[in-house]
ZANU-888355 format. One record per residue: residue in one letter; x, y, z of N, C-alpha, C in turn; residue number from 1. Coordinates in steps of 0.05 Angstrom, whole numbers, always signed. Example, Ala and Ser with C-alpha at 12.3 -4.5 7.8 and 13.67 -1.06 7.14 Angstrom:
ZANU-888355
<"A"; <+264; -114; +156>; <+246; -90; +156>; <+264; -66; +156>; 1>
<"S"; <+257; -45; +142>; <+273; -21; +143>; <+258; +1; +157>; 2>
//
This chain:
ZANU-888355
<"X"; <-169; +3710; +1517>; <-161; +3696; +1493>; <-150; +3669; +1502>; 1>
<"X"; <-160; +3647; +1488>; <-152; +3620; +1495>; <-123; +3616; +1486>; 2>
<"X"; <-112; +3595; +1498>; <-84; +3588; +1490>; <-82; +3582; +1461>; 3>
<"X"; <-103; +3567; +1451>; <-101; +3560; +1421>; <-102; +3585; +1404>; 4>
<"X"; <-119; +3604; +1411>; <-121; +3629; +1396>; <-94; +3644; +1397>; 5>
<"X"; <-81; +3645; +1420>; <-57; +3659; +1424>; <-35; +3645; +1405>; 6>
<"X"; <-35; +3619; +1405>; <-15; +3605; +1389>; <-21; +3611; +1359>; 7>
<"X"; <-46; +3610; +1351>; <-52; +3616; +1324>; <-45; +3643; +1314>; 8>
<"X"; <-51; +3663; +1332>; <-45; +3690; +1326>; <-14; +3694; +1324>; 9>
<"X"; <+1; +3682; +1342>; <+31; +3683; +1341>; <+40; +3672; +1316>; 10>
<"X"; <+30; +3648; +1308>; <+39; +3636; +1284>; <+33; +3653; +1258>; 11>
<"X"; <+10; +3667; +1258>; <+4; +3683; +1235>; <+24; +3708; +1235>; 12>
<"X"; <+29; +3719; +1259>; <+48; +3742; +1260>; <+76; +3733; +1250>; 13>
<"X"; <+85; +3710; +1260>; <+111; +3701; +1252>; <+113; +3695; +1222>; 14>
<"X"; <+92; +3682; +1213>; <+90; +3675; +1184>; <+90; +3700; +1167>; 15>
<"X"; <+75; +3720; +1174>; <+73; +3745; +1159>; <+100; +3759; +1160>; 16>
<"X"; <+113; +3759; +1183>; <+140; +3771; +1186>; <+159; +3759; +1166>; 17>
<"X"; <+158; +3732; +1165>; <+177; +3719; +1146>; <+171; +3725; +1118>; 18>
<"X"; <+146; +3729; +1110>; <+140; +3735; +1083>; <+151; +3762; +1075>; 19>
<"X"; <+153; +3780; +1093>; <+163; +3806; +1087>; <+192; +3811; +1093>; 20>
<"X"; <+205; +3790; +1101>; <+233; +3792; +1107>; <+247; +3797; +1080>; 21>
<"X"; <+263; +3818; +1078>; <+276; +3823; +1053>; <+305; +3829; +1055>; 22>
<"X"; <+316; +3826; +1080>; <+344; +3832; +1082>; <+359; +3808; +1071>; 23>
<"X"; <+381; +3813; +1059>; <+397; +3793; +1045>; <+407; +3773; +1065>; 24>
<"X"; <+414; +3781; +1089>; <+424; +3763; +1109>; <+401; +3743; +1117>; 25>
<"X"; <+377; +3753; +1119>; <+356; +3735; +1126>; <+351; +3715; +1103>; 26>
<"X"; <+350; +3726; +1079>; <+347; +3708; +1055>; <+368; +3687; +1053>; 27>
<"X"; <+392; +3695; +1059>; <+415; +3677; +1056>; <+414; +3654; +1077>; 28>
<"X"; <+402; +3658; +1099>; <+402; +3636; +1119>; <+392; +3610; +1107>; 29>
<"X"; <+373; +3610; +1088>; <+364; +3586; +1076>; <+386; +3573; +1059>; 30>
<"X"; <+402; +3591; +1047>; <+424; +3581; +1031>; <+447; +3569; +1047>; 31>
<"X"; <+451; +3582; +1070>; <+475; +3575; +1086>; <+475; +3547; +1096>; 32>
<"X"; <+451; +3536; +1099>; <+449; +3508; +1106>; <+466; +3490; +1090>; 33>
<"X"; <+465; +3494; +1064>; <+480; +3477; +1045>; <+507; +3490; +1037>; 34>
<"X"; <+506; +3516; +1032>; <+529; +3530; +1020>; <+549; +3542; +1041>; 35>
<"X"; <+542; +3540; +1066>; <+559; +3551; +1087>; <+555; +3580; +1094>; 36>
<"X"; <+563; +3588; +1117>; <+557; +3616; +1125>; <+569; +3637; +1107>; 37>
<"X"; <+590; +3631; +1093>; <+603; +3650; +1074>; <+605; +3639; +1046>; 38>
<"X"; <+588; +3621; +1039>; <+589; +3609; +1012>; <+613; +3592; +1007>; 39>
<"X"; <+625; +3582; +1028>; <+652; +3569; +1026>; <+649; +3539; +1021>; 40>
<"X"; <+625; +3528; +1021>; <+622; +3499; +1017>; <+608; +3492; +991>; 41>
<"X"; <+616; +3469; +978>; <+600; +3460; +956>; <+576; +3447; +967>; 42>
<"X"; <+552; +3456; +959>; <+527; +3445; +971>; <+526; +3416; +966>; 43>
<"X"; <+520; +3402; +988>; <+519; +3372; +987>; <+542; +3358; +973>; 44>
<"X"; <+564; +3372; +972>; <+588; +3362; +959>; <+586; +3361; +929>; 45>
<"X"; <+566; +3374; +916>; <+561; +3371; +889>; <+561; +3397; +873>; 46>
<"X"; <+560; +3420; +886>; <+559; +3446; +873>; <+584; +3461; +873>; 47>
<"X"; <+584; +3483; +861>; <+607; +3500; +861>; <+607; +3517; +887>; 48>
<"X"; <+630; +3525; +896>; <+633; +3543; +919>; <+624; +3571; +910>; 49>
<"X"; <+606; +3583; +924>; <+596; +3610; +917>; <+616; +3633; +924>; 50>
<"X"; <+632; +3629; +944>; <+650; +3649; +953>; <+667; +3658; +930>; 51>
<"X"; <+671; +3684; +925>; <+685; +3694; +904>; <+669; +3700; +878>; 52>
<"X"; <+643; +3693; +878>; <+627; +3700; +854>; <+619; +3729; +856>; 53>
<"X"; <+618; +3742; +833>; <+607; +3769; +832>; <+576; +3769; +832>; 54>
<"X"; <+563; +3792; +837>; <+535; +3794; +839>; <+521; +3784; +814>; 55>
<"X"; <+530; +3792; +790>; <+517; +3785; +766>; <+517; +3755; +761>; 56>
<"X"; <+540; +3741; +769>; <+542; +3713; +764>; <+521; +3699; +783>; 57>
<"X"; <+519; +3708; +808>; <+501; +3696; +826>; <+471; +3701; +816>; 58>
<"X"; <+466; +3725; +807>; <+438; +3732; +797>; <+432; +3714; +773>; 59>
<"X"; <+450; +3713; +754>; <+447; +3697; +730>; <+440; +3668; +737>; 60>
<"X"; <+456; +3657; +756>; <+452; +3630; +764>; <+424; +3626; +777>; 61>
<"X"; <+417; +3643; +795>; <+390; +3641; +809>; <+367; +3644; +789>; 62>
<"X"; <+371; +3663; +772>; <+349; +3666; +751>; <+347; +3641; +733>; 63>
<"X"; <+372; +3630; +726>; <+372; +3607; +710>; <+359; +3582; +723>; 64>
<"X"; <+365; +3579; +749>; <+352; +3558; +764>; <+322; +3562; +765>; 65>
<"X"; <+314; +3586; +768>; <+286; +3592; +770>; <+271; +3587; +744>; 66>
<"X"; <+283; +3593; +722>; <+269; +3589; +697>; <+278; +3562; +683>; 67>
<"X"; <+295; +3548; +696>; <+302; +3520; +686>; <+325; +3520; +665>; 68>
<"X"; <+338; +3542; +661>; <+358; +3543; +639>; <+387; +3539; +651>; 69>
<"X"; <+390; +3534; +677>; <+416; +3534; +689>; <+417; +3509; +709>; 70>
<"X"; <+440; +3498; +711>; <+445; +3478; +731>; <+449; +3450; +722>; 71>
<"X"; <+464; +3437; +739>; <+470; +3408; +734>; <+455; +3391; +752>; 72>
<"X"; <+470; +3374; +768>; <+457; +3354; +786>; <+440; +3367; +807>; 73>
<"X"; <+445; +3392; +814>; <+429; +3405; +835>; <+406; +3422; +823>; 74>
<"X"; <+401; +3420; +799>; <+380; +3436; +785>; <+353; +3433; +797>; 75>
<"X"; <+345; +3408; +803>; <+318; +3404; +814>; <+316; +3415; +843>; 76>
<"X"; <+336; +3410; +858>; <+336; +3420; +886>; <+336; +3451; +886>; 77>
<"X"; <+352; +3464; +869>; <+353; +3492; +869>; <+328; +3506; +857>; 78>
<"X"; <+315; +3493; +838>; <+291; +3504; +827>; <+271; +3507; +850>; 79>
<"X"; <+269; +3488; +867>; <+251; +3489; +889>; <+258; +3512; +909>; 80>
<"X"; <+282; +3517; +911>; <+292; +3537; +930>; <+288; +3566; +919>; 81>
<"X"; <+291; +3569; +893>; <+291; +3598; +882>; <+263; +3605; +873>; 82>
<"X"; <+244; +3587; +870>; <+218; +3592; +860>; <+203; +3614; +875>; 83>
<"X"; <+208; +3616; +901>; <+196; +3636; +918>; <+209; +3663; +918>; 84>
<"X"; <+232; +3665; +905>; <+248; +3690; +905>; <+238; +3709; +883>; 85>
<"X"; <+234; +3734; +891>; <+229; +3755; +872>; <+254; +3764; +858>; 86>
<"X"; <+252; +3781; +838>; <+276; +3792; +825>; <+291; +3809; +845>; 87>
<"X"; <+277; +3823; +863>; <+290; +3840; +883>; <+305; +3821; +902>; 88>
<"X"; <+294; +3800; +910>; <+307; +3781; +928>; <+333; +3771; +915>; 89>
<"X"; <+331; +3763; +890>; <+356; +3753; +875>; <+376; +3775; +874>; 90>
<"X"; <+369; +3799; +869>; <+389; +3821; +870>; <+402; +3823; +897>; 91>
<"X"; <+386; +3823; +918>; <+396; +3824; +946>; <+416; +3802; +951>; 92>
<"X"; <+408; +3778; +944>; <+426; +3755; +947>; <+451; +3756; +931>; 93>
<"X"; <+449; +3765; +907>; <+473; +3768; +891>; <+493; +3787; +902>; 94>
<"X"; <+483; +3810; +911>; <+501; +3830; +924>; <+513; +3820; +950>; 95>
<"X"; <+495; +3806; +965>; <+505; +3795; +992>; <+527; +3775; +987>; 96>
<"X"; <+521; +3755; +969>; <+541; +3734; +965>; <+567; +3745; +952>; 97>
<"X"; <+565; +3765; +936>; <+589; +3777; +924>; <+606; +3791; +946>; 98>
<"X"; <+594; +3796; +969>; <+608; +3810; +991>; <+625; +3790; +1007>; 99>
<"X"; <+623; +3764; +1003>; <+637; +3745; +1017>; <+666; +3746; +1010>; 100>
<"X"; <+684; +3749; +1029>; <+713; +3750; +1024>; <+727; +3728; +1038>; 101>
//
């Protein structure tokens, strides 16, 4: 197998693995960049701190961002982030974020 083929196969495997990643911790890594490891930061200094939110509040916000019915100044940024999330992913994230103490 050529080096190019090996690289392409590796990229496909890694890409497929990420598509099936469903653990809340893995999903939250994309959120942590702006919101902090434990939801302790206001994203880009403009959003609410997530730490302390219950699961339903998180899920309602994410669903609202996804369908365009929720959000202020970060609405456009968040819509792009949540579009790829399934309802199951949103539930996982809601429960995970609610566990931040």
